[in-house]
C-alpha positions in Angstrom: -22.0 8.2 15.8 -25.2 8.2 17.7 -28.0 7.7 15.1 -29.8 10.7 16.5 -26.9 12.9 15.5 -26.7 11.6 11.9 -28.4 13.3 9.0 -32.2 12.7 8.6 -33.3 9.5 7.0 -35.5 11.1 4.4 -32.4 12.4 2.4 -31.7 8.9 1.3 -31.9 8.8 -2.5 -31.8 12.6 -3.0 -30.6 13.5 -6.5 -31.2 17.2 -6.5 -29.5 19.1 -3.7 -32.0 20.7 -1.3 -30.3 22.1 1.8 -33.5 22.4 3.8 -34.0 18.7 3.7 -31.0 18.3 6.0 -32.7 20.2 8.9 -33.2 17.9 11.8 -34.6 18.9 15.2 -33.4 16.8 18.1 -34.0 16.8 21.9 -30.9 16.5 24.0 -30.1 16.6 27.7 -28.6 19.9 29.0 -26.7 20.4 32.2 -26.3 23.9 33.7 -23.1 24.6 35.5 -22.1 27.6 37.6 -19.4 29.5 35.8 -17.0 29.0 38.7 -17.2 25.3 38.2 -17.1 25.2 34.4 -13.4 24.5 34.0 -13.4 21.5 36.3 -16.8 20.2 35.1 -15.5 20.3 31.5 -12.8 17.8 32.4 -15.6 15.3 32.9 -18.3 16.5 30.6 -16.0 16.8 27.5 -16.6 13.0 27.3 -20.4 13.5 27.1 -20.9 16.6 25.0 -22.2 16.6 21.4 -19.3 16.5 19.0 -20.3 17.8 15.6 -18.9 20.3 13.1 -20.0 23.9 13.6 -21.9 22.9 16.8 -21.3 24.8 20.0 -21.8 22.2 22.8 -21.0 24.7 25.7 -23.1 27.8 25.6 -23.9 30.8 27.9 -27.1 30.3 29.8 -29.9 32.8 30.0 -28.9 32.8 33.7 -25.7 34.9 33.5 -24.1 33.0 36.3 -24.1 29.7 34.4 -23.0 27.9 31.3 -24.9 24.9 29.7 -23.4 21.7 28.3 -25.4 20.0 25.5 -24.9 16.3 25.9 -25.0 13.3 23.5 -28.0 11.2 24.6 -26.2 8.0 23.7 -23.3 8.8 26.1 -25.2 10.4 29.0 -27.7 8.5 31.2 -27.6 10.0 34.7 -26.0 12.8 36.7 -24.9 10.2 39.2 -22.5 8.7 36.6 -20.6 12.0 36.4 -19.1 11.9 39.8 -19.5 15.7 40.3 -20.8 16.6 43.7 -22.2 19.9 42.4 -24.1 18.3 39.6 -27.5 16.8 40.5 -30.8 16.3 38.7 -31.6 19.9 39.6 -29.0 20.9 37.0 -30.5 18.7 34.3 -32.9 19.8 31.7 -33.8 18.9 28.1 -33.9 21.2 25.1 -34.5 21.0 21.4 -31.9 22.1 18.9 -31.8 22.0 15.1 -29.0 20.3 13.2 -28.4 21.0 9.6 -26.1 20.5 6.6 -23.2 22.4 8.1 -23.0 20.0 11.1 -21.9 17.0 9.1 -18.8 16.2 7.1 -18.9 14.9 3.5 -18.7 11.2 4.6 -21.7 11.5 6.9 -23.8 13.2 4.3 -22.8 10.9 1.4 -23.6 7.8 3.6 -27.0 9.3 4.3 -27.8 10.2 0.7 -26.5 7.4 -1.4 -27.9 3.9 -1.7 -26.5 1.8 1.1 -25.2 -0.9 -1.3 -23.3 1.5 -3.5 -21.2 4.1 -1.6 -18.5 6.4 -3.0 -15.3 4.4 -2.3 -12.6 7.0 -2.8 -11.5 10.2 -4.4 -8.2 12.0 -5.3 -7.3 15.5 -4.5 -5.0 17.3 -6.9 -4.5 20.8 -5.5 -7.9 22.5 -5.8 -9.3 19.8 -8.1 -11.1 16.7 -6.7 -11.3 13.7 -8.9 -13.8 10.9 -8.6 -14.3 7.8 -10.7 -18.0 7.1 -10.3 -19.4 3.6 -10.8 -22.3 3.4 -13.2 -24.9 3.0 -10.4 -23.8 6.3 -9.0 -24.0 8.4 -12.1 -27.6 9.5 -11.4 -26.3 11.0 -8.2 -23.3 12.7 -9.7 -24.7 16.2 -9.3 -25.3 15.9 -5.6 -22.0 14.0 -5.0 -20.2 16.9 -6.7 -22.1 19.5 -4.7 -21.3 17.8 -1.3 -17.6 17.3 -2.1 -17.3 20.8 -3.4 -18.9 22.2 -0.2 -17.2 20.0 2.3 -13.6 19.5 1.1 -11.5 22.4 2.1 -9.9 24.2 -0.8 -11.9 22.4 -3.5 -12.6 24.5 -6.5 -13.7 21.8 -9.0 -15.0 18.3 -8.8 -14.4 16.1 -11.9 -15.6 12.7 -12.8 -13.6 10.4 -15.1 -15.8 9.3 -18.0 -13.4 7.2 -20.0 -10.3 5.0 -19.5 -6.8 6.3 -20.2 -6.5 5.3 -23.8 -4.2 7.8 -25.4 -0.5 8.2 -25.6 -0.5 11.2 -23.3 -2.0 9.3 -20.4 -4.7 11.8 -19.6 -8.4 10.9 -19.6 -11.8 12.3 -20.6 -13.6 13.9 -17.7 -16.7 16.0 -16.9 -16.9 18.8 -14.3 -19.7 17.8 -12.0 -19.4 20.8 -9.7 -17.4 24.0 -9.6 -15.1 25.8 -12.0 -14.2 24.4 -15.4 -10.8 26.0 -15.0 -8.7 23.1 -13.8 -5.4 24.9 -13.4 -4.1 24.3 -9.9 -0.9 23.9 -7.8 0.1 20.8 -5.8 2.9 20.4 -3.3 5.0 17.3 -3.2 8.5 16.6 -1.8 8.9 20.2 -0.8 8.2 21.5 -4.3 5.3 23.3 -5.8 4.0 22.1 -9.2 1.7 24.1 -11.4 -0.5 22.1 -13.8 -3.7 22.1 -15.7 -5.5 18.8 -14.8 -7.3 18.9 -18.2 -4.0 18.7 -20.1 -1.7 16.4 -18.1 -1.6 13.3 -16.0 -1.1 13.6 -12.3 -1.6 10.8 -9.8 -1.2 11.9 -6.1 -1.0 8.2 -5.1 2.5 8.1 -6.7 3.9 10.5 -4.1 5.5 7.7 -2.0 7.2 6.2 -5.1 8.5 9.6 -6.1 9.9 10.1 -2.7 11.5 6.6 -2.6 13.4 7.2 -5.8 14.5 10.7 -4.8 15.9 9.4 -1.5 18.4 7.3 -3.6 19.7 10.4 -5.4 22.7 12.4 -4.3 24.1 15.8 -5.4 26.0 15.3 -8.7 24.0 12.2 -9.8 22.7 12.2 -13.3 18.9 11.5 -13.8 17.5 10.7 -17.2 13.7 11.2 -16.8 12.3 10.2 -20.2 8.6 10.2 -19.0 9.0 13.4 -16.9 5.4 14.6 -16.9 5.3 18.0 -15.2 8.4 17.2 -13.1 7.6 15.2 -10.0 11.0 13.4 -10.2 13.0 16.0 -12.2 12.3 19.2 -10.2 13.1 17.8 -6.7 16.1 16.0 -8.1 17.4 19.3 -9.6 16.8 20.9 -6.2 19.1 18.3 -4.8 21.7 19.5 -7.3 21.5 16.5 -9.5 22.1 16.8 -13.3 18.7 16.2 -14.9 17.8 15.5 -18.5 14.0 15.4 -18.8 11.5 15.1 -21.6 7.9 13.9 -22.2 5.9 13.0 -25.3 3.0 15.3 -24.3 3.9 18.9 -25.2 1.6 20.2 -22.5 3.7 18.3 -19.9 6.8 19.9 -21.3 5.2 23.3 -21.0 4.3 22.8 -17.4 7.7 21.1 -16.7 9.4 24.3 -17.9 7.2 26.4 -15.6 7.9 24.2 -12.7 11.7 24.1 -13.4 11.8 27.8 -12.9 10.0 27.4 -9.6 12.3 24.8 -8.1 14.4 27.2 -6.1 11.4 28.9 -4.5 
């Protein structure tokens, strides 16, 4: 992205979220087009307009007979390059607009805020719960990381950070909620089934979806599946939906509780 359209430089190192710090005035070229030509002009100008979240690049002009196109300065250099006979320098002007927090996605903002040598590498989404595993050098930024992810990831209700390795027989880990609700009950969809769970009680890894699907593709109606580490049912529930005979159990009683819940949902 054109550096002019990125978040302001002075948010680097921010540890306490301040939305006003993301305000950034920029001056951009503007081309006024008669409304009768807007549709044809857009076929060309769509390659030059500013493309940001929640930013309207084509706007009604104060002149009722025209629309204005706000252009990316890194892409536009001259009206002559457009090849539109009805667009000349007389149509060109410059205006100042203000960008803000709502104009960037989480990746753009995190890259602007966090130290360049230590970026957030990945996260997992489990229904409405977003799970990160922050490196030690990012812990002092955990509050703002949580806020940004909570704001920007659609459907996110809670952001949790893993604070310990998985070192118990039930395969769940210690965590802290760094933004949002402490209620970690949620629903995930996998292999055309819905699974209810409480992320604070059971283990769920969305990266195993492909493996679950691979095994399920090998099953046919009438097959017998012994699922002795059933969890909340990512193998058992869709297998039962395929009319397999399933015997499922798990050492964690919380998993068995949610497995029972999800078994009843399998036909929905």
